[in-house]
A tleap script that builds the chain and sets N, CA, C and O, in Angstrom:
source leaprc.protein.ff14SB
mol = sequence {
  NMET PRO PRO ARG MET LEU PRO GLU PRO THR
  PRO GLU THR ARG HIE PHE TRP GLU GLY CYS
  LYS ALA GLY GLU LEU ARG LEU GLN ARG CYS
  THR ASP CYS ASP GLY GLY SER TYR PHE PRO
  PRO ARG PRO PHE CYS PRO LYS CYS GLY SER
  ARG LYS VAL GLU THR TYR LYS ALA SER GLY
  GLN GLY VAL LEU TRP SER TYR VAL ILE ASN
  MET ARG PRO ARG PRO ASP MET GLY THR GLU
  PRO TYR ALA ILE ALA VAL VAL LYS LEU ALA
  GLU GLY PRO THR MET MET THR ASN ILE VAL
  ASP CYS PRO GLN THR PRO GLU ALA LEU GLN
  LEU ASP MET PRO LEU LYS VAL THR PHE SER
  LYS GLN SER ASP ASP ILE SER LEU PRO PHE
  PHE GLN PRO GLN SER SER GLN ALA GLY GLY
  CALA
}
set mol.1.N position { -10.599 -22.838 0.975 }
set mol.1.CA position { -9.596 -21.993 1.520 }
set mol.1.C position { -10.339 -20.856 2.274 }
set mol.1.O position { -11.272 -20.287 1.708 }
set mol.2.N position { -9.950 -20.491 3.570 }
set mol.2.CA position { -10.663 -19.466 4.230 }
set mol.2.C position { -10.360 -18.037 3.591 }
set mol.2.O position { -9.407 -17.800 2.848 }
set mol.3.N position { -11.254 -17.194 3.972 }
set mol.3.CA position { -10.967 -15.732 3.185 }
set mol.3.C position { -9.873 -15.068 3.696 }
set mol.3.O position { -9.387 -15.447 4.762 }
set mol.4.N position { -9.418 -14.142 3.098 }
set mol.4.CA position { -8.321 -13.311 3.621 }
set mol.4.C position { -8.972 -12.355 4.800 }
set mol.4.O position { -10.059 -11.796 4.655 }
set mol.5.N position { -8.277 -12.260 5.815 }
set mol.5.CA position { -8.699 -11.282 6.689 }
set mol.5.C position { -8.520 -9.773 6.127 }
set mol.5.O position { -7.457 -9.339 5.683 }
set mol.6.N position { -9.663 -9.084 6.211 }
set mol.6.CA position { -9.758 -7.895 5.714 }
set mol.6.C position { -9.788 -6.681 6.716 }
set mol.6.O position { -10.345 -6.918 7.788 }
set mol.7.N position { -9.279 -5.430 6.535 }
set mol.7.CA position { -9.398 -4.376 7.377 }
set mol.7.C position { -10.895 -4.097 7.696 }
set mol.7.O position { -11.818 -4.474 6.974 }
set mol.8.N position { -11.035 -3.422 8.810 }
set mol.8.CA position { -12.238 -2.652 9.092 }
set mol.8.C position { -12.066 -1.163 9.182 }
set mol.8.O position { -11.521 -0.573 10.115 }
set mol.9.N position { -12.596 -0.620 8.104 }
set mol.9.CA position { -12.645 0.910 8.088 }
set mol.9.C position { -13.035 1.575 9.322 }
set mol.9.O position { -14.079 1.171 9.835 }
set mol.10.N position { -12.403 2.517 9.900 }
set mol.10.CA position { -12.931 3.351 11.014 }
set mol.10.C position { -13.064 4.743 10.471 }
set mol.10.O position { -12.519 5.033 9.406 }
set mol.11.N position { -13.815 5.682 11.203 }
set mol.11.CA position { -13.994 6.993 10.584 }
set mol.11.C position { -12.523 7.876 10.293 }
set mol.11.O position { -12.443 8.878 9.582 }
set mol.12.N position { -11.475 7.266 10.987 }
set mol.12.CA position { -10.237 7.927 10.616 }
set mol.12.C position { -9.452 7.381 9.415 }
set mol.12.O position { -8.580 8.048 8.860 }
set mol.13.N position { -9.840 5.986 8.989 }
set mol.13.CA position { -9.384 5.507 7.709 }
set mol.13.C position { -10.268 5.355 6.654 }
set mol.13.O position { -9.829 4.910 5.594 }
set mol.14.N position { -11.580 5.685 6.773 }
set mol.14.CA position { -12.512 5.512 5.805 }
set mol.14.C position { -12.075 6.061 4.331 }
set mol.14.O position { -12.188 5.442 3.273 }
set mol.15.N position { -11.534 7.414 4.523 }
set mol.15.CA position { -11.112 8.061 3.189 }
set mol.15.C position { -10.006 7.222 2.247 }
set mol.15.O position { -9.901 7.235 1.020 }
set mol.16.N position { -9.246 6.515 3.206 }
set mol.16.CA position { -8.214 5.828 2.456 }
set mol.16.C position { -8.793 4.434 1.869 }
set mol.16.O position { -8.341 3.974 0.820 }
set mol.17.N position { -9.702 3.858 2.519 }
set mol.17.CA position { -10.348 2.544 1.993 }
set mol.17.C position { -11.387 2.938 0.795 }
set mol.17.O position { -11.580 2.175 -0.151 }
set mol.18.N position { -11.986 4.102 0.914 }
set mol.18.CA position { -12.813 4.634 -0.165 }
set mol.18.C position { -11.973 4.948 -1.421 }
set mol.18.O position { -12.354 4.710 -2.567 }
set mol.19.N position { -10.805 5.500 -1.092 }
set mol.19.CA position { -9.965 5.873 -2.234 }
set mol.19.C position { -9.410 4.392 -3.041 }
set mol.19.O position { -9.380 4.240 -4.262 }
set mol.20.N position { -9.026 3.459 -2.088 }
set mol.20.CA position { -8.547 2.226 -2.668 }
set mol.20.C position { -9.781 1.603 -3.626 }
set mol.20.O position { -9.604 1.244 -4.790 }
set mol.21.N position { -10.988 1.548 -2.955 }
set mol.21.CA position { -12.054 1.087 -3.864 }
set mol.21.C position { -12.302 1.821 -5.047 }
set mol.21.O position { -12.739 1.227 -6.032 }
set mol.22.N position { -12.034 3.289 -5.082 }
set mol.22.CA position { -11.990 4.039 -6.500 }
set mol.22.C position { -10.842 3.878 -7.260 }
set mol.22.O position { -10.732 4.485 -8.326 }
set mol.23.N position { -9.752 2.951 -6.747 }
set mol.23.CA position { -8.510 3.076 -7.583 }
set mol.23.C position { -7.588 4.024 -7.339 }
set mol.23.O position { -6.720 4.277 -8.175 }
set mol.24.N position { -7.670 4.680 -6.130 }
set mol.24.CA position { -6.768 5.897 -5.885 }
set mol.24.C position { -6.053 5.704 -4.647 }
set mol.24.O position { -6.731 5.359 -3.679 }
set mol.25.N position { -4.847 5.858 -4.498 }
set mol.25.CA position { -3.945 5.822 -3.287 }
set mol.25.C position { -4.048 7.135 -2.532 }
set mol.25.O position { -3.484 8.113 -3.024 }
set mol.26.N position { -4.607 7.240 -1.567 }
set mol.26.CA position { -4.826 8.499 -0.739 }
set mol.26.C position { -3.894 8.590 0.456 }
set mol.26.O position { -3.673 7.657 1.228 }
set mol.27.N position { -3.358 9.827 0.533 }
set mol.27.CA position { -2.592 10.030 1.664 }
set mol.27.C position { -2.904 11.223 2.320 }
set mol.27.O position { -3.761 11.899 1.749 }
set mol.28.N position { -2.412 11.704 3.438 }
set mol.28.CA position { -2.724 12.829 4.208 }
set mol.28.C position { -1.520 13.807 4.382 }
set mol.28.O position { -0.413 13.267 4.387 }
set mol.29.N position { -1.557 14.954 4.504 }
set mol.29.CA position { -0.574 15.915 4.941 }
set mol.29.C position { -1.118 17.069 5.589 }
set mol.29.O position { -2.235 17.517 5.334 }
set mol.30.N position { -0.277 17.577 6.478 }
set mol.30.CA position { -0.657 18.633 7.477 }
set mol.30.C position { -0.531 19.994 6.763 }
set mol.30.O position { 0.468 20.309 6.116 }
set mol.31.N position { -1.718 20.850 6.943 }
set mol.31.CA position { -1.672 22.210 6.360 }
set mol.31.C position { -1.136 23.298 7.364 }
set mol.31.O position { -1.049 24.487 7.058 }
set mol.32.N position { -0.798 22.803 8.543 }
set mol.32.CA position { -0.203 23.904 9.479 }
set mol.32.C position { 1.293 23.808 9.597 }
set mol.32.O position { 1.838 24.803 10.075 }
set mol.33.N position { 2.142 22.690 9.214 }
set mol.33.CA position { 3.362 22.612 9.307 }
set mol.33.C position { 3.975 21.988 7.879 }
set mol.33.O position { 3.229 21.619 6.972 }
set mol.34.N position { 5.238 21.931 7.813 }
set mol.34.CA position { 5.791 21.263 6.589 }
set mol.34.C position { 6.152 19.833 6.816 }
set mol.34.O position { 7.169 19.371 6.300 }
set mol.35.N position { 5.342 19.092 7.588 }
set mol.35.CA position { 5.661 17.886 8.052 }
set mol.35.C position { 5.567 16.839 7.068 }
set mol.35.O position { 5.866 15.680 7.358 }
set mol.36.N position { 5.093 17.240 5.700 }
set mol.36.CA position { 4.874 16.223 4.697 }
set mol.36.C position { 3.958 15.449 4.843 }
set mol.36.O position { 3.211 15.551 5.816 }
set mol.37.N position { 3.787 14.391 3.807 }
set mol.37.CA position { 2.754 13.449 3.543 }
set mol.37.C position { 3.079 12.272 4.744 }
set mol.37.O position { 4.212 12.039 5.164 }
set mol.38.N position { 1.933 11.638 5.165 }
set mol.38.CA position { 2.095 10.529 6.139 }
set mol.38.C position { 1.130 9.437 5.974 }
set mol.38.O position { -0.003 9.567 5.511 }
set mol.39.N position { 1.673 8.339 6.391 }
set mol.39.CA position { 0.813 6.938 6.356 }
set mol.39.C position { 1.306 6.261 7.454 }
set mol.39.O position { 2.522 6.263 7.649 }
set mol.40.N position { 0.523 5.654 8.237 }
set mol.40.CA position { -1.020 5.188 7.911 }
set mol.40.C position { -1.844 6.377 8.354 }
set mol.40.O position { -1.332 7.276 9.021 }
set mol.41.N position { -3.122 6.389 7.990 }
set mol.41.CA position { -4.075 7.468 8.090 }
set mol.41.C position { -4.288 7.838 9.496 }
set mol.41.O position { -4.256 6.873 10.259 }
set mol.42.N position { -4.506 9.036 10.064 }
set mol.42.CA position { -4.827 9.411 11.314 }
set mol.42.C position { -5.314 10.839 11.095 }
set mol.42.O position { -5.057 11.591 10.155 }
set mol.43.N position { -6.180 11.076 12.317 }
set mol.43.CA position { -6.785 12.687 12.192 }
set mol.43.C position { -5.798 13.804 12.607 }
set mol.43.O position { -6.176 14.968 12.738 }
set mol.44.N position { -4.642 13.449 12.789 }
set mol.44.CA position { -3.679 14.545 13.383 }
set mol.44.C position { -2.352 14.433 12.565 }
set mol.44.O position { -2.100 13.442 11.880 }
set mol.45.N position { -1.582 15.432 12.671 }
set mol.45.CA position { -0.161 15.327 11.976 }
set mol.45.C position { 0.581 14.685 12.840 }
set mol.45.O position { 0.589 15.099 13.999 }
set mol.46.N position { 1.375 13.528 12.476 }
set mol.46.CA position { 2.416 13.177 13.413 }
set mol.46.C position { 3.509 13.940 13.859 }
set mol.46.O position { 4.120 13.662 14.891 }
set mol.47.N position { 3.796 14.937 13.093 }
set mol.47.CA position { 5.005 15.782 13.464 }
set mol.47.C position { 4.516 16.978 14.351 }
set mol.47.O position { 5.242 17.207 15.319 }
set mol.48.N position { 3.465 17.748 14.205 }
set mol.48.CA position { 3.107 18.861 15.153 }
set mol.48.C position { 1.665 18.552 15.973 }
set mol.48.O position { 1.280 19.256 16.906 }
set mol.49.N position { 1.078 17.609 15.564 }
set mol.49.CA position { -0.261 17.294 16.368 }
set mol.49.C position { -1.318 18.096 15.737 }
set mol.49.O position { -2.365 17.905 16.355 }
set mol.50.N position { -1.461 18.838 14.852 }
set mol.50.CA position { -2.442 19.492 14.331 }
set mol.50.C position { -3.467 18.771 13.829 }
set mol.50.O position { -3.185 17.692 13.310 }
set mol.51.N position { -4.744 19.169 13.870 }
set mol.51.CA position { -5.761 18.305 13.239 }
set mol.51.C position { -6.314 19.010 11.859 }
set mol.51.O position { -7.392 18.736 11.333 }
set mol.52.N position { -5.388 19.945 11.393 }
set mol.52.CA position { -5.581 20.647 10.219 }
set mol.52.C position { -4.972 19.767 9.122 }
set mol.52.O position { -3.933 20.176 8.602 }
set mol.53.N position { -5.468 18.669 8.732 }
set mol.53.CA position { -4.823 17.881 7.704 }
set mol.53.C position { -5.653 17.710 6.580 }
set mol.53.O position { -6.861 17.844 6.780 }
set mol.54.N position { -5.248 17.426 5.374 }
set mol.54.CA position { -5.852 17.272 4.295 }
set mol.54.C position { -5.583 15.744 3.607 }
set mol.54.O position { -4.538 15.122 3.794 }
set mol.55.N position { -6.634 15.280 2.832 }
set mol.55.CA position { -6.317 14.013 2.096 }
set mol.55.C position { -6.274 14.354 0.688 }
set mol.55.O position { -7.043 15.167 0.173 }
set mol.56.N position { -5.307 13.682 0.034 }
set mol.56.CA position { -5.137 13.957 -1.400 }
set mol.56.C position { -4.786 12.810 -2.170 }
set mol.56.O position { -4.290 11.879 -1.536 }
set mol.57.N position { -4.951 12.659 -3.525 }
set mol.57.CA position { -4.735 11.399 -4.408 }
set mol.57.C position { -3.142 11.592 -4.673 }
set mol.57.O position { -2.572 12.533 -5.225 }
set mol.58.N position { -2.589 10.374 -4.092 }
set mol.58.CA position { -1.127 10.194 -4.323 }
set mol.58.C position { -0.732 9.842 -5.894 }
set mol.58.O position { -1.625 9.705 -6.731 }
set mol.59.N position { 0.415 9.731 -6.174 }
set mol.59.CA position { 0.867 9.387 -7.421 }
set mol.59.C position { 0.810 7.743 -7.780 }
set mol.59.O position { 0.706 7.240 -8.899 }
set mol.60.N position { 0.893 7.187 -6.709 }
set mol.60.CA position { 0.771 5.737 -6.763 }
set mol.60.C position { 2.110 5.067 -7.128 }
set mol.60.O position { 2.171 3.867 -7.395 }
set mol.61.N position { 3.162 5.869 -7.132 }
set mol.61.CA position { 4.573 5.515 -7.560 }
set mol.61.C position { 5.358 5.224 -6.263 }
set mol.61.O position { 5.053 5.799 -5.218 }
set mol.62.N position { 6.281 4.410 -6.322 }
set mol.62.CA position { 7.179 4.151 -5.167 }
set mol.62.C position { 8.402 3.301 -5.623 }
set mol.62.O position { 8.456 3.016 -6.820 }
set mol.63.N position { 9.301 2.905 -4.864 }
set mol.63.CA position { 10.330 1.957 -4.900 }
set mol.63.C position { 10.244 1.062 -3.861 }
set mol.63.O position { 9.701 1.332 -2.790 }
set mol.64.N position { 10.836 -0.160 -4.170 }
set mol.64.CA position { 10.824 -1.327 -3.155 }
set mol.64.C position { 12.004 -1.000 -2.064 }
set mol.64.O position { 13.168 -1.081 -2.456 }
set mol.65.N position { 11.781 -0.694 -0.932 }
set mol.65.CA position { 12.511 -0.331 0.133 }
set mol.65.C position { 13.054 -1.567 0.939 }
set mol.65.O position { 14.212 -1.527 1.353 }
set mol.66.N position { 12.406 -2.465 1.133 }
set mol.66.CA position { 12.788 -3.697 1.760 }
set mol.66.C position { 11.558 -4.747 1.701 }
set mol.66.O position { 10.377 -4.431 1.556 }
set mol.67.N position { 12.032 -5.970 1.832 }
set mol.67.CA position { 11.064 -7.211 1.780 }
set mol.67.C position { 11.680 -8.276 2.524 }
set mol.67.O position { 12.858 -8.273 2.880 }
set mol.68.N position { 10.704 -9.339 2.785 }
set mol.68.CA position { 11.093 -10.556 3.251 }
set mol.68.C position { 10.172 -11.569 2.431 }
set mol.68.O position { 8.981 -11.307 2.268 }
set mol.69.N position { 10.683 -12.599 1.976 }
set mol.69.CA position { 9.921 -13.764 1.170 }
set mol.69.C position { 9.482 -14.553 2.379 }
set mol.69.O position { 10.262 -14.966 3.237 }
set mol.70.N position { 8.094 -14.743 2.384 }
set mol.70.CA position { 7.526 -15.566 3.390 }
set mol.70.C position { 7.278 -17.074 2.684 }
set mol.70.O position { 6.502 -17.248 1.745 }
set mol.71.N position { 8.029 -18.057 3.270 }
set mol.71.CA position { 7.930 -19.305 2.778 }
set mol.71.C position { 6.775 -20.138 3.323 }
set mol.71.O position { 6.368 -21.111 2.688 }
set mol.72.N position { 6.302 -19.817 4.357 }
set mol.72.CA position { 5.295 -20.560 5.082 }
set mol.72.C position { 3.892 -20.166 4.425 }
set mol.72.O position { 3.515 -19.006 4.258 }
set mol.73.N position { 3.141 -21.380 4.061 }
set mol.73.CA position { 1.943 -21.042 3.420 }
set mol.73.C position { 0.912 -20.490 4.161 }
set mol.73.O position { 0.903 -20.778 5.358 }
set mol.74.N position { -0.101 -19.646 3.667 }
set mol.74.CA position { -1.042 -19.236 4.514 }
set mol.74.C position { -2.380 -19.703 3.789 }
set mol.74.O position { -2.462 -19.787 2.563 }
set mol.75.N position { -3.361 -19.983 4.615 }
set mol.75.CA position { -4.507 -20.683 4.049 }
set mol.75.C position { -5.181 -19.644 3.163 }
set mol.75.O position { -5.778 -20.052 2.167 }
set mol.76.N position { -5.144 -18.383 3.421 }
set mol.76.CA position { -5.749 -17.435 2.501 }
set mol.76.C position { -5.014 -16.862 1.409 }
set mol.76.O position { -5.580 -15.973 0.773 }
set mol.77.N position { -3.870 -17.206 1.083 }
set mol.77.CA position { -2.941 -16.786 0.184 }
set mol.77.C position { -2.283 -17.929 -0.707 }
set mol.77.O position { -1.481 -17.669 -1.604 }
set mol.78.N position { -2.703 -19.249 -0.375 }
set mol.78.CA position { -2.231 -20.274 -1.222 }
set mol.78.C position { -0.883 -20.836 -0.714 }
set mol.78.O position { -0.412 -20.425 0.346 }
set mol.79.N position { -0.230 -21.817 -1.498 }
set mol.79.CA position { 0.915 -22.251 -0.884 }
set mol.79.C position { 2.275 -21.742 -1.507 }
set mol.79.O position { 3.332 -22.294 -1.200 }
set mol.80.N position { 2.239 -20.879 -2.222 }
set mol.80.CA position { 3.627 -20.321 -2.934 }
set mol.80.C position { 4.041 -19.171 -2.141 }
set mol.80.O position { 3.254 -18.402 -1.589 }
set mol.81.N position { 5.456 -19.077 -2.104 }
set mol.81.CA position { 6.071 -18.025 -1.416 }
set mol.81.C position { 5.536 -16.739 -1.822 }
set mol.81.O position { 5.015 -16.606 -2.930 }
set mol.82.N position { 5.634 -15.754 -0.967 }
set mol.82.CA position { 5.095 -14.370 -1.196 }
set mol.82.C position { 5.918 -13.407 -0.522 }
set mol.82.O position { 6.476 -13.632 0.552 }
set mol.83.N position { 6.002 -12.090 -1.310 }
set mol.83.CA position { 6.783 -11.142 -0.556 }
set mol.83.C position { 5.892 -10.267 0.101 }
set mol.83.O position { 4.839 -9.869 -0.396 }
set mol.84.N position { 6.400 -9.911 1.438 }
set mol.84.CA position { 5.963 -9.137 2.395 }
set mol.84.C position { 6.940 -7.800 2.155 }
set mol.84.O position { 8.118 -7.886 2.503 }
set mol.85.N position { 6.445 -6.579 1.566 }
set mol.85.CA position { 7.424 -5.619 1.382 }
set mol.85.C position { 7.101 -4.220 1.922 }
set mol.85.O position { 5.923 -3.895 2.070 }
set mol.86.N position { 8.115 -3.370 2.227 }
set mol.86.CA position { 7.876 -2.113 2.530 }
set mol.86.C position { 8.283 -1.272 1.219 }
set mol.86.O position { 9.363 -1.364 0.636 }
set mol.87.N position { 7.206 -0.431 0.871 }
set mol.87.CA position { 7.386 0.430 -0.223 }
set mol.87.C position { 7.692 1.853 0.015 }
set mol.87.O position { 6.849 2.474 0.663 }
set mol.88.N position { 8.650 2.429 -0.352 }
set mol.88.CA position { 8.805 3.956 -0.188 }
set mol.88.C position { 8.066 4.817 -1.328 }
set mol.88.O position { 8.448 4.982 -2.486 }
set mol.89.N position { 6.913 5.323 -0.709 }
set mol.89.CA position { 6.153 5.991 -1.710 }
set mol.89.C position { 6.795 7.211 -2.376 }
set mol.89.O position { 7.565 7.800 -1.617 }
set mol.90.N position { 6.678 7.735 -3.578 }
set mol.90.CA position { 7.139 8.948 -4.151 }
set mol.90.C position { 6.976 10.218 -3.281 }
set mol.90.O position { 7.790 11.141 -3.321 }
set mol.91.N position { 5.842 10.211 -2.469 }
set mol.91.CA position { 5.577 11.297 -1.670 }
set mol.91.C position { 6.201 11.251 -0.335 }
set mol.91.O position { 5.908 12.153 0.450 }
set mol.92.N position { 7.088 10.248 0.065 }
set mol.92.CA position { 7.855 10.100 1.058 }
set mol.92.C position { 7.537 8.996 2.250 }
set mol.92.O position { 8.450 8.443 2.863 }
set mol.93.N position { 6.090 8.731 2.514 }
set mol.93.CA position { 6.161 7.807 3.383 }
set mol.93.C position { 6.195 6.304 3.091 }
set mol.93.O position { 6.061 6.016 1.901 }
set mol.94.N position { 6.331 5.404 3.857 }
set mol.94.CA position { 6.511 4.068 3.515 }
set mol.94.C position { 5.281 3.262 3.842 }
set mol.94.O position { 4.583 3.538 4.818 }
set mol.95.N position { 5.029 2.305 3.058 }
set mol.95.CA position { 3.866 1.396 3.214 }
set mol.95.C position { 4.192 -0.189 3.310 }
set mol.95.O position { 5.127 -0.640 2.647 }
set mol.96.N position { 3.463 -0.975 4.087 }
set mol.96.CA position { 3.672 -2.278 4.151 }
set mol.96.C position { 2.684 -2.993 3.108 }
set mol.96.O position { 1.516 -2.607 3.166 }
set mol.97.N position { 2.937 -3.805 2.332 }
set mol.97.CA position { 2.283 -4.223 1.153 }
set mol.97.C position { 2.612 -5.513 0.690 }
set mol.97.O position { 3.420 -6.135 1.379 }
set mol.98.N position { 2.123 -6.108 -0.424 }
set mol.98.CA position { 2.539 -7.171 -1.166 }
set mol.98.C position { 3.052 -6.848 -2.481 }
set mol.98.O position { 2.509 -5.894 -3.038 }
set mol.99.N position { 3.993 -7.450 -3.099 }
set mol.99.CA position { 4.521 -7.383 -4.418 }
set mol.99.C position { 3.858 -8.222 -5.266 }
set mol.99.O position { 3.902 -9.424 -5.001 }
set mol.100.N position { 3.134 -7.785 -6.414 }
set mol.100.CA position { 2.432 -8.772 -7.260 }
set mol.100.C position { 2.911 -8.745 -8.713 }
set mol.100.O position { 3.780 -7.920 -8.996 }
set mol.101.N position { 2.489 -9.469 -9.562 }
set mol.101.CA position { 2.948 -9.613 -10.891 }
set mol.101.C position { 4.361 -9.535 -11.210 }
set mol.101.O position { 4.886 -8.868 -12.102 }
set mol.102.N position { 4.965 -10.388 -10.275 }
set mol.102.CA position { 6.559 -10.389 -10.371 }
set mol.102.C position { 6.852 -11.832 -9.647 }
set mol.102.O position { 6.181 -12.269 -8.712 }
set mol.103.N position { 7.889 -12.443 -10.199 }
set mol.103.CA position { 8.435 -13.575 -9.386 }
set mol.103.C position { 8.916 -13.339 -7.947 }
set mol.103.O position { 9.621 -12.377 -7.643 }
set mol.104.N position { 8.520 -14.212 -7.135 }
set mol.104.CA position { 8.874 -13.936 -5.716 }
set mol.104.C position { 10.075 -14.448 -5.332 }
set mol.104.O position { 10.127 -15.262 -4.410 }
set mol.105.N position { 11.187 -14.033 -5.995 }
set mol.105.CA position { 12.517 -14.359 -5.738 }
set mol.105.C position { 13.477 -13.179 -5.579 }
set mol.105.O position { 13.239 -12.109 -6.138 }
set mol.106.N position { 14.687 -13.388 -4.733 }
set mol.106.CA position { 15.381 -12.183 -4.527 }
set mol.106.C position { 16.007 -11.686 -5.863 }
set mol.106.O position { 16.387 -10.519 -5.966 }
set mol.107.N position { 16.124 -12.675 -6.999 }
set mol.107.CA position { 16.588 -12.057 -8.327 }
set mol.107.C position { 15.632 -11.124 -8.855 }
set mol.107.O position { 16.047 -10.140 -9.467 }
set mol.108.N position { 14.377 -11.318 -8.689 }
set mol.108.CA position { 13.375 -10.476 -9.272 }
set mol.108.C position { 13.045 -9.241 -8.433 }
set mol.108.O position { 12.701 -8.171 -8.934 }
set mol.109.N position { 13.170 -9.459 -7.156 }
set mol.109.CA position { 12.724 -8.417 -6.240 }
set mol.109.C position { 13.960 -7.583 -5.840 }
set mol.109.O position { 14.521 -7.770 -4.761 }
set mol.110.N position { 14.388 -6.620 -6.768 }
set mol.110.CA position { 15.557 -5.828 -6.639 }
set mol.110.C position { 15.260 -4.487 -5.781 }
set mol.110.O position { 14.433 -3.665 -6.178 }
set mol.111.N position { 15.951 -4.330 -4.642 }
set mol.111.CA position { 15.838 -3.059 -3.993 }
set mol.111.C position { 15.914 -1.782 -4.758 }
set mol.111.O position { 16.740 -1.733 -5.670 }
set mol.112.N position { 15.129 -0.689 -4.501 }
set mol.112.CA position { 14.919 0.375 -5.357 }
set mol.112.C position { 14.340 0.282 -6.612 }
set mol.112.O position { 14.232 1.281 -7.323 }
set mol.113.N position { 13.928 -0.896 -6.984 }
set mol.113.CA position { 13.056 -1.047 -8.213 }
set mol.113.C position { 11.798 -0.241 -8.296 }
set mol.113.O position { 11.020 -0.289 -7.343 }
set mol.114.N position { 11.513 0.514 -9.366 }
set mol.114.CA position { 10.395 1.309 -9.511 }
set mol.114.C position { 9.043 0.531 -9.360 }
set mol.114.O position { 8.932 -0.557 -9.924 }
set mol.115.N position { 8.224 0.939 -8.773 }
set mol.115.CA position { 6.816 0.235 -8.472 }
set mol.115.C position { 5.644 1.136 -8.782 }
set mol.115.O position { 5.814 2.354 -8.844 }
set mol.116.N position { 4.363 0.538 -8.995 }
set mol.116.CA position { 3.258 1.348 -9.230 }
set mol.116.C position { 2.202 0.421 -8.425 }
set mol.116.O position { 2.303 -0.797 -8.277 }
set mol.117.N position { 1.149 1.267 -7.928 }
set mol.117.CA position { 0.124 0.660 -7.144 }
set mol.117.C position { -0.749 -0.051 -8.057 }
set mol.117.O position { -0.828 0.299 -9.235 }
set mol.118.N position { -1.474 -1.118 -7.548 }
set mol.118.CA position { -2.531 -1.766 -8.163 }
set mol.118.C position { -3.534 -2.108 -7.285 }
set mol.118.O position { -3.208 -2.184 -6.101 }
set mol.119.N position { -4.818 -2.358 -7.619 }
set mol.119.CA position { -5.650 -2.562 -6.416 }
set mol.119.C position { -6.391 -3.844 -6.800 }
set mol.119.O position { -6.718 -4.115 -7.956 }
set mol.120.N position { -6.640 -4.650 -5.670 }
set mol.120.CA position { -7.211 -5.959 -5.772 }
set mol.120.C position { -8.605 -5.921 -4.966 }
set mol.120.O position { -8.563 -5.755 -3.747 }
set mol.121.N position { -9.770 -6.063 -5.589 }
set mol.121.CA position { -10.925 -6.027 -4.930 }
set mol.121.C position { -11.114 -7.392 -4.202 }
set mol.121.O position { -11.017 -8.493 -4.745 }
set mol.122.N position { -11.378 -7.172 -2.980 }
set mol.122.CA position { -11.564 -8.435 -1.845 }
set mol.122.C position { -13.052 -8.650 -1.658 }
set mol.122.O position { -13.605 -9.749 -1.657 }
set mol.123.N position { -13.650 -7.438 -1.495 }
set mol.123.CA position { -15.177 -7.526 -1.029 }
set mol.123.C position { -15.812 -6.389 -1.723 }
set mol.123.O position { -15.133 -5.739 -2.517 }
set mol.124.N position { -17.098 -6.071 -1.496 }
set mol.124.CA position { -17.758 -5.047 -2.006 }
set mol.124.C position { -17.352 -3.737 -1.445 }
set mol.124.O position { -17.541 -2.709 -2.096 }
set mol.125.N position { -16.785 -3.718 -0.231 }
set mol.125.CA position { -16.279 -2.550 0.450 }
set mol.125.C position { -14.813 -2.482 0.276 }
set mol.125.O position { -14.401 -1.342 0.059 }
set mol.126.N position { -13.942 -3.399 0.316 }
set mol.126.CA position { -12.618 -3.427 0.591 }
set mol.126.C position { -11.862 -3.764 -0.786 }
set mol.126.O position { -12.143 -4.810 -1.370 }
set mol.127.N position { -10.899 -2.877 -1.305 }
set mol.127.CA position { -9.966 -3.393 -2.191 }
set mol.127.C position { -8.644 -3.058 -1.602 }
set mol.127.O position { -8.493 -2.044 -0.920 }
set mol.128.N position { -7.685 -3.896 -1.857 }
set mol.128.CA position { -6.359 -3.710 -1.169 }
set mol.128.C position { -5.308 -3.223 -2.206 }
set mol.128.O position { -5.272 -3.650 -3.361 }
set mol.129.N position { -4.496 -2.339 -1.723 }
set mol.129.CA position { -3.421 -1.931 -2.544 }
set mol.129.C position { -2.110 -2.669 -2.394 }
set mol.129.O position { -1.450 -2.821 -1.366 }
set mol.130.N position { -1.840 -3.134 -3.723 }
set mol.130.CA position { -0.608 -3.900 -3.862 }
set mol.130.C position { 0.369 -3.163 -4.800 }
set mol.130.O position { 0.015 -2.188 -5.463 }
set mol.131.N position { 1.617 -3.676 -4.823 }
set mol.131.CA position { 2.453 -3.047 -5.815 }
set mol.131.C position { 3.027 -3.920 -6.885 }
set mol.131.O position { 3.188 -5.124 -6.685 }
set mol.132.N position { 3.341 -3.341 -8.023 }
set mol.132.CA position { 3.880 -4.315 -9.141 }
set mol.132.C position { 5.183 -3.428 -9.530 }
set mol.132.O position { 5.400 -2.288 -9.119 }
set mol.133.N position { 5.999 -4.176 -10.398 }
set mol.133.CA position { 6.948 -3.424 -11.018 }
set mol.133.C position { 6.427 -2.482 -12.068 }
set mol.133.O position { 5.508 -2.762 -12.837 }
set mol.134.N position { 7.148 -1.231 -12.038 }
set mol.134.CA position { 6.714 -0.274 -13.191 }
set mol.134.C position { 6.487 -0.829 -14.576 }
set mol.134.O position { 5.545 -0.481 -15.288 }
set mol.135.N position { 7.411 -1.718 -14.916 }
set mol.135.CA position { 7.475 -2.423 -16.176 }
set mol.135.C position { 6.290 -3.303 -16.535 }
set mol.135.O position { 5.935 -3.483 -17.699 }
set mol.136.N position { 5.627 -3.904 -15.354 }
set mol.136.CA position { 4.660 -4.737 -15.458 }
set mol.136.C position { 3.280 -4.132 -16.266 }
set mol.136.O position { 2.767 -3.047 -15.993 }
set mol.137.N position { 2.798 -5.059 -17.307 }
set mol.137.CA position { 1.528 -4.449 -17.968 }
set mol.137.C position { 0.413 -5.119 -17.505 }
set mol.137.O position { -0.685 -4.993 -18.046 }
set mol.138.N position { 0.627 -5.872 -16.473 }
set mol.138.CA position { -0.693 -6.535 -15.877 }
set mol.138.C position { -1.671 -5.572 -15.215 }
set mol.138.O position { -1.227 -4.537 -14.719 }
set mol.139.N position { -2.893 -5.830 -15.179 }
set mol.139.CA position { -3.854 -4.899 -14.619 }
set mol.139.C position { -4.078 -5.108 -13.146 }
set mol.139.O position { -4.686 -4.183 -12.606 }
set mol.140.N position { -3.731 -6.098 -12.385 }
set mol.140.CA position { -4.006 -6.230 -11.045 }
set mol.140.C position { -3.760 -7.462 -10.319 }
set mol.140.O position { -3.250 -8.367 -10.979 }
set mol.141.N position { -4.001 -7.672 -9.162 }
set mol.141.CA position { -3.636 -8.978 -8.398 }
set mol.141.C position { -4.926 -9.831 -8.449 }
set mol.141.O position { -4.952 -10.943 -7.920 }
savepdb mol mol.pdb
quit
């Protein structure tokens, strides 16, 4: 099976990927305005354009905002259906991800269900953030 395509960290996203490797979901927020937290990572505030932004450890909590179940097999993910999801983080931003440790069915994937982040090591440099139901006791993907 071919390996999963992995992101290439850039200077602007390195803090995010280093956080994932350390088991932390890191977000950014502007210190010049009340624009709130944002994702994906970038060196400027998406609301006011200021470069006075800070990185911080997020809670890792969220809710299932939207999803689609992909029925087409992917060589790097096996032959089973899998959910491509948008998670609304407790801090406000949304993040596209996969839901793990949960049946990939409409009955199990309930909108607004509480989720928590989990990390899956893909290489020595990259761990990917996935989300699992809050009630899941499993340790990762």
